[in-house]
Steps between C-alpha positions, in 0.01 A plus 500: 500500500281297264528507122206737453634747757841497337345555157296795623802652674698474177221663300469788747876556485498493120205743479668733746822499298363512145154657558350242265423129468381279219127427474550151639703633793237764574231232494696292750549798730138615476357153566747398770354358819812603696494801737579842355732611781812532286304656211364771731839559659664545160226739382515705820879524484487616138239769563711626792806505275318719246254702712617453856222478758289773338134438425347760267148637531244569229198702613200333335190693390223273366307777332232306306355150511309535173642273231395431142671158504351172611800294612375177653707523820450866593255628759447836326426345158220680319275193527499500881174665613591464869766774487416844634670719243684822581724764353707728721463868427800705394502658843502159671794386286686821585433442870632143475826628350528776758456248781753265341759774464459596866554134592827499309403317182683614189325279246129513425320222315171592332327167450158424363291290270492584131242772548397689182400800712868570555591637161858584407424861586385411852795271564746758369342767721545280808857414410587864425359614834703241693814581303460872574420454868758231571790533256718270710255209477465218251157460339385150412191413299324164507195544280525220248532471125515823300626612163862603457379855442324503838806365678709771336259770620518376861880486480518853361270618781748368759432130565820303567385143551230264383382175655329248273507138606506272201328235724610214275729486197333189360254570218260214575490568874449873438191419292363281781525789747381791287205597277532461123560869436826491698824350371843412630658655192348838587607470864857434389481783249406735781796393713753541222350835398536620858865396512569659165349832610725507805282389792632293786279198442348246737362164387412178680280195528270301727612184677268204550227625266244274329637267229856625560790253472870513577564538129277809490697654785832430329359680195434798728860500617626488141274789400632707789855431382400634160328808643748573783255706707606731782238358736357149519176457691372153571243371739293193572175460312224566755149425387218752514164338569301705246718409201501195270819386678344536844488123559870436432754445776730796566874483442730422791737711702774240463504502120473880481798540734695249293440709189592822681836347584551361150422843353748669731774259390409537132458880516740623773425870452122479451261675738275227639205577729373300795136533401181543697392164356789334686376654823148387418584130476732506803518748791879500465496479121665833428774444757571163342504674164778734615704203617451341158643800314220760477593866557188712431173564686196691378317667790146599413404869488148440366221635727366222719146564374608401148771247580258226604352508149830448318488126563682316223481187716327383820606587856748768396678640803560865596163624371406664832818686596560866424826599333677587826414167663589315179847655502555421866395139452723451196796672663471269797485195277801610296712572809376184669623298205846656530484772233433873486235698316648797313344812351689557177365428151663159495613485138640181361874455550619377163780250545788476256455181291 
């Protein structure tokens, strides 16, 4: 074993034992040229220790691709005239949930752009309907930055969880990716408001995005330690041709998997998805994600006619499959990777410190 291999092995062992490293140690681990075999093995063993072989499902409903924001990396940014915009009707959203429940999903994720059409009253009506129809299900919202008062209304209507990727915890990098009217301080305010209200909160970041450095990514890890979210969603940056970042190279599978494993070792009880983006950059990406510590999948319930227009990035997979086929495909991938897809809500298992 060469010196670099021994050093990496020692760092993996230390991270597995202490669930933390110094900034300089993280930098060495992140930038290592050595294979990640032992890192993945440690992450997989830890997720099995906490969650067993269970992979939890989140039925995804992408109910609007209108967005008032103009983030430079996003395919549904308001400044993209190539997008065919849509909003699902209430009836369509109800049908998505009904189909998901029949397929065994016990968490629904209502995800959309920051669409002013969906007032607090409309969101609360949707949430209340789902809560009444499916009292045994978790309801997750992923609809962006709102006031604390709005978040409280959704929570009171029956929402349990909220997903809001912080994208980057570095102020300067955040400004490079977002329009002037958006701010990292407000994004963080939203996340802490959500936690304070009582939501199970999901945050996360992109890997391999424009202008991003190792130091930026370490800042993301430190922010997550401060926030302690229930779910951590990361994925590779994948460019979208009709955005200002359309000419940048996409992030890599290798680095994204490395961060999945690091996150599992730093946050043993976090819920970590193997994202569609992983499957987009590699046909076996999601399976590799499970073996690197991921334990959540998000099958798509959105009608196929609308799904092809919710393109945050280019070449997104699974835009042509109906919900039944999507479930069958994912179930096969999960079992093929050596795990099992389960139907319960999949709440976070809080470990004793």
